[in-house]
N, C-alpha and C positions, 0 to 999 in steps of 0.2 A: 502493499499500503502506500505507493508515493506519488504529493502531488510538489504545487510550489505557489507560492503567495510572492504578488513585485507590492513592494509601500515607499512609494513614492514619499519626495524629504529627506528618507533617509540622511543625508551626507548633512543637511542641516541639523536636526535632528544630532544627528555625533557629533558636532563640532558645541551643541548646546549641554551636552552632556562630561567633555571630556571639561569644559569648562567648570561642571561643578563635581568633579571628580576628588575633592578636597574631603569637600562637604557629601558626601555622599557616590557615594559608590554607582557606577551609567548599571555593572554586573547585574547585583543587586536591586535597580529597579527595571531595568529588562526581564529580568525572572521573576518577578512580581507582574510585571506587565501580560508577558507573557499566559503566568498562572490562571489571572479573571480572564485573559481573552478563552481561553482554551478549557473553562468550565463551561461552557455550552455541551460543548462537543462533550467533555467528557460526558454530563448530564444523561445528556442524546443518545449514549450508548447503553448507561449506563440502564434508565427505560426499556433500552428494545434487547437483551437480554436474555432467553428464556427463564421463565421464572424457576423453575426446575433444575438452577445448575448452582446453590449452595454458594460457595468462595466468590466465584465469578465476579459479580456484583461491587463486592468490597473489596477486586483485584481490580477493580480500571482506575484510570490515577494518571495526570498529570503530574509530569517531573521531571525537573533541572537534569540532562545530562556532561555529561563527560565532555571535552574540547573535542575537534573535531584533527583529525593527523589535518595537518599544512596551515590548520586557523590562529591570527595573532594572538589568538585570547581576551578576543576585544566583542567579539558572535559570545550570544547566548545563543543557546539550545534548549529544545519542552519539546521531553516526549508525551504523547498522547495514549496509554496502552496500559496493558495484561502489569502489575507487581503482582513477581511471581511469591514472594514472600510472604504473600496473603496465606499462601499451602503451597508449601512443595515438593515436588515430584521427589517419591520414598515407592520402597519396598514397602509393600503391606502382605501380611501372613492372609494363608487360608484356610479356614476351619479347617476345611475337607485335606490340609498341609500345606507345605509349598508354601510357594513363594510369587508374584506378579509383584510389574513398577504401574505403583500407580500414576499419569501424567501427569496429577496437579496440575494448578490449576490457570497454569498457561501452556500444556497439554489438553487440555479441557475446552478454553477458546481456539487454537486452533479448527480440531474438531467441529465447536460452535461454528466457526464465522467459514470455513467453505470443505468442511460435509466430509462425507468418506465413499466411500463405492458402497455401505451401501445403506448410509444415511443420509439427508439434504441436508445444504446449510443453511439456517440461521443463521447469516451475518447484522453484526450491531456494531461494527468497529469503522469500517467501511459505511455503511446507511449517515449514519453518524457523523463524519469526516467529512462526507459529500453536500450534509443538508446543511452543515456552517459555514464549508472554506468561501463561502464565496462574504462574510460576515468577518469574518475574525479575520482582517488587517483593519476593518474600522477600530473594532472593539482594544485592538492593537494599540493605534494613533492612540484612543477616546485616553485608555492607563496610561499610555505613559505623558502624552500631558498631563492628565490629574498629579499622577506621581512630578516631575515635574513645575509647575504649578506648586504645590504644596513645598517642593525644596524651593522656590524662588521667596515664596513667606518665611517661612524658615529663615533664613539669610535677611529677609526684610530688619530681621525682628531684633536680627544680632549683631546688629550696622546701627539698629538707632541708637 
């Protein structure tokens, strides 16, 4: 599942954020804005998960990801997906003896999203992204503007 977004005005915003680096980390502002802008995608995905899938709904999250190779450290990355820590894969004992590998919540998510030869797909992540991707850049811009405004107000109070 890949997609791309275009954000206009990024160079001007980047210049303003660099001016504020001593007061507030540009990275922290960016991550907070992305997290808030991703909330509707997470909520939509949670609303589309099949009801009987246990921890799958709780595992859908948005969170900052590690820096990508080749980036200069100024970019901010956020992923919306399944948190495998909610229910990690494990070996489970059978009542009749022996063990089987429980795929955990990530395995269940893949099976639900794409199906199997014997089970139809019940997609929830891709439809959630498709329904929200058009409005996401605007939400990011609004969140960044609000964060900048709050920071500028704090700076103005300090300068008085």
